[in-house]
N, C-alpha and C positions, 0 to 999 in steps of 0.2 A: 504494500500500500504506500502510495506517494505521500510523504510527510513534508509539510511546509513549516519552516522556522518562522519566528515572529518577524524577522527582517524580510523574508519573502512575502509573508502575508501583507505586511504594511506596504511593501513595494507594489504588490499587485493591486491593492486597493487604491494606492496613490496613482498608479498608471491609469486605472479606469476613470478616476475623477478627472485627471488631466485630459483624457480623451473626450469625456463628456463636456468639459469646460470649453474645448475648442469647437466641437461639432454639434452639441445639442442645441445651442441657440439658433443655428441655421434651420434645424428641423422644426423648432417651435415657431419661428417667425416665418418660415417658408422662403427666406432670402437665399439665393444661390443654391436652391435645393430642388432638383427635378426628379429625383428618385432615390431609392435606398442604396443603390450602387455607389452614390456619391457620399454616403455616410459610412457604410460598413467597412469598405477597404481602407480609407484614410484613418478611420477610428482604430482599426486593428493595427495599422502601421504605427500610429502614434503610441498606442499601448505597448507594442513590441519595443519600440525605441526607448520609451520611458523606463520600462521594466528592465531592459538590458543595461541601461546606464545606471539604474538603481543598484543592480546586482554587481556592476563593475566597480563601484566605489570601494567596497571592502577589499577588492583585489589590490588596490593601491597600497594598502597597508603592508602587503607582502613584497612589494617592489623595494628592494634594498636602497636604491639610489633616490627614491622619492620620499625622503624623510621630511623635507621642508614643505610647508604649506603651498608655496607658489609652484613648486614642481608638481605637486598633486593636481593643482588647478590646470596647469598647462597640459599635463598628460590626459586629464579628464576631458577637457574641451577638445583636445586633439583626437581622442577616441570618438567623441561625438561627431566630429567632421568626417572621420573615416566611416563610421556607421551610416551617416547620412549618404555618403557616396555609394556605399554598398546597397543601400535601399534604392537609390536612383537606378543602379544597374539592374537590380532584380525587378523593380517596377517596370522599367522600360522593356525588359525581356518578357515580362508577363503580358504587357499590352500588345506586343507584337504577336503573341500567340492568341490572345483573346482581347480584341479591341474594346469589348464592353467593360473591361477592367479600367479603362481610362476614365477616372472619376471626375475629370475636369476638362472636358472637350472644349469648353469656352475659352480656355487658355492654351492655344496651340504652342506658345513658347515654353510651356511648362517642362517639356522634355528636352530642352536644351540644357546642357549640364550647368552652365553658368546661372541660368534663371532658376533651375530646380534647387541648386545648392544654396543660392542666396535666399530664395523664398523659404525653404525649409529650415535653413540655419537660423533665421530670425526667430522662428518658432522654437527650434530646439535649443537655441541659446537661452531662451526664457526657461525652458524645462530644466536644462542643465543647472542654471543658476538656482532654481528652487531646490533641486536635489542636493547641490553642494551646500546650500544654506542649512537645510534640514539635517543632513547626515554629518556635516562638519561640526555644526552646533552640538549635535548629540555626542559626537566624538569628544569634543572639548568638555562637555558636561560629565561624560563618563570618566575622562581623565582626571578631572577635578575631584570627582567622588573617590576615585582610586587613590589619589594622593592623600586625600583627607582620611581615608580608611587606613592607609599605611602609616600616616602620622599618629593616628589614634592607637594603632597596634604597637608602634614604637613607644608611645607614651605609657601604655599599659605595661609593656615589658620592662621599661625602665622603672616604673613605679613598683612593679612586682619585685624587681631586683633590689630596689631601695628598701622595700618593706622586709624582704628576707634578710637583708643586711642589718636592719634595725633589730629584728628578732634575734639574730645571731649575736648582735652586740649586747642585747638585753640579757639573754640567758646566762652567759658566763659572768658578766659583770654583776648582775643581781645575785646570782648564786654565790659568788665570792663574798659579797657583803653579808648575805644571809647566813652563810656558814661561819663567818667571823663573829657575827652577832650571836649565833647559836652557841658558839664556844664561850663567849662572854656570859651569856645567860646561865649556862650550865655551871659556871663558877660562882656567879654573884646572885643569881635569882633562879634557882633550879625549879621552883614551883611553876614558873611560866614556860618552861621548856616544852611541856606536852602540848599546850595550846599553840605555841609558836610553830612547832613541827606540823601540827594539823593544818594551820593556815598556810604555811609554806607549801605543803603538799597540794592544797586546793589551788594555789596560784599556778603551780607547774602542771597540774591536771588540766587546768583551763588552757594553758599554752599548748599542751599536746593535743587537746580536743579540737581547738579552733585555729590551729596554726595555718590551715589551708583555706579557711573561710574568708571571703571578702567582706561579708556582713554578718553581724550577730544580733540577737535580740538584746534589747536594753536590760531586761531582767537578768540575763546571763552575765552581761558585762558588769552590772552592779554587784552581783554576787562575787565576782572576781575582784572588783574594786574594794569590797568590804574586807576581803582577806588581805589584799595588797595594802590597804590603809592600816590594818592591824599591825602589819610588819613595820610600816613607817612609824607608827606611834610607839611601838616597842623600841625602835631604833633611836628616835628623837625624843621619846617620852613626851613631856608637856610642851615641847618646842613646836610641835606640829599638831594642829587640830583639824580634823576632817569631818565636815558635816554633810550628810546626804539627805536632800529633800526632793525626792523625785516622785511625782504622782503615779499611782498604779495604772492610770489610764494610758500611759505611754509605754508600759512594760513590753508590749508586743511590737513596738517600733524597732527599727534597725539602725545601727551605727557600725562603722568599721571596728574590728576587734583591736583592742589595746589603745583605742583613741583616748579614753578617760585616763588610763594609766600614763600615757605620754604627757598629758597636761598636768597630772599630779607630779610627775617626775620633773617636768620643766619648772613648776612652781618651786619645788624644793631646791633645784639646781641654781636658780637665779636669785633666790631671796635669802635673807638672813633669817635664821630660825633659832631662837633661844627661849628658855623658860620665861625670861622677863619680857621678851619681844616675840611672842609666838607667831608662827605663820598659820593663818586661818584660811582653809580652803573649803569652799562650798560647791557642792554639786546640786544644781537645782533645775527642775523642769520649767520651761517657759512656754505658755500658751499652746501646749501640746505639739509645738512645732520645733522646739529647740531644747537642748540640754546645755545649761551654762555651767562652766567651771570658772570660778572666780576666787581670787586670793588678794589679800591686802598686800600692798606694794611696799617692800622694804629691800630694795635692790642691794646686792653685794657690790662692793666697790670695784673689784676687778674680776671680770668673768669673760673668758674667751668662748664664744658660741657663735655658730653660723645660723642658728635657729632652723637647721635642716629638718628636724623632726616636725616642727610646726608647718613648714613649707610642704613637706611630704604629706602631712595630713590633709592640707588644703588641696593638693593635687589628687589625692585619693578620692576626696569628695567630688571634685569636678569630673573625674572619669567615671566613678561608680554611679553617681546620682545627678550629675549636671548641676550641683549646688555648691554654694560657697560658705565657708565658715566665716563668722563675724568676730573680729578682734577689737577690743576696746582697751587702749593703753592710757588709763586715767592717772592723774597724779597720785591718787590714793589707792587705786586698785588696778589689777590686770584681769581681763575677762575674755574668755573664748566661748562663743556660742556654736554648738554643733547642731546642724540640721538633723531632724529625725526623719529617716527615710521610710 
């Protein structure tokens, strides 16, 4: 069974419409129309020419030396002239065999080659221009889409690599600090060792469970944050205070994994935290559309940071949800609002 691609179907429909455009008005008005022989043959010739040129355009992509647009146009119009000449030869041959195929006997000069070629080329030039406009525009649009898709893939691959690097950096660094603190607890405060180990195991269970996920439920991230916050409070004691006020109505919403942990870590990294000047971090739901992580601002004097974690988080949101995080750097506080997906 003969199968037509979308390109062929579109070309055939376009060819029929072009043929009707040129010859249907003559039939409807009766101008220059003395019989159906003056409609059928030129109609079929026009359809054949249009469809042939439509199908010829994709061939240009396979011609190695026709990479530039102007070369494609020259070759395309040149092929149109050649096809017009071939039609002239075939039509003249057909009329010599069957004179009734002469669809325009009122124009005896029609079958001189100069007249035929000039008369038909005006019409075919119009057809070629439409074909070039339609197909070349489609080609440019497809190329633009392809480039955009490639850029998006590169961004996602780059972001994935950054995310993996961040997790690999977190795991050994965090484990090192946690084991050191565990050693200190076992010597100075052994009654807290059991709870500390339980919360530490919850943190690493979460990392192992969701390490390949691009998004997680807020309720799961909050359970992880509670365990992580417990470890921070044990480490810094009263110097770090973490308050969680998230409405249960947003629990099924989604955010990137480790997003809240990253913001907590940034707050601790960039601010002074002492028992007399505690660092207060709040995690709050806002209007069921955002989760805000806010801390009082008491910056450390000297801190070397590229803020790559925060930039990375913003890129993850753009790629995963086409949304942006909101950052407020006030003189008294620093706030990051994460969109709920």
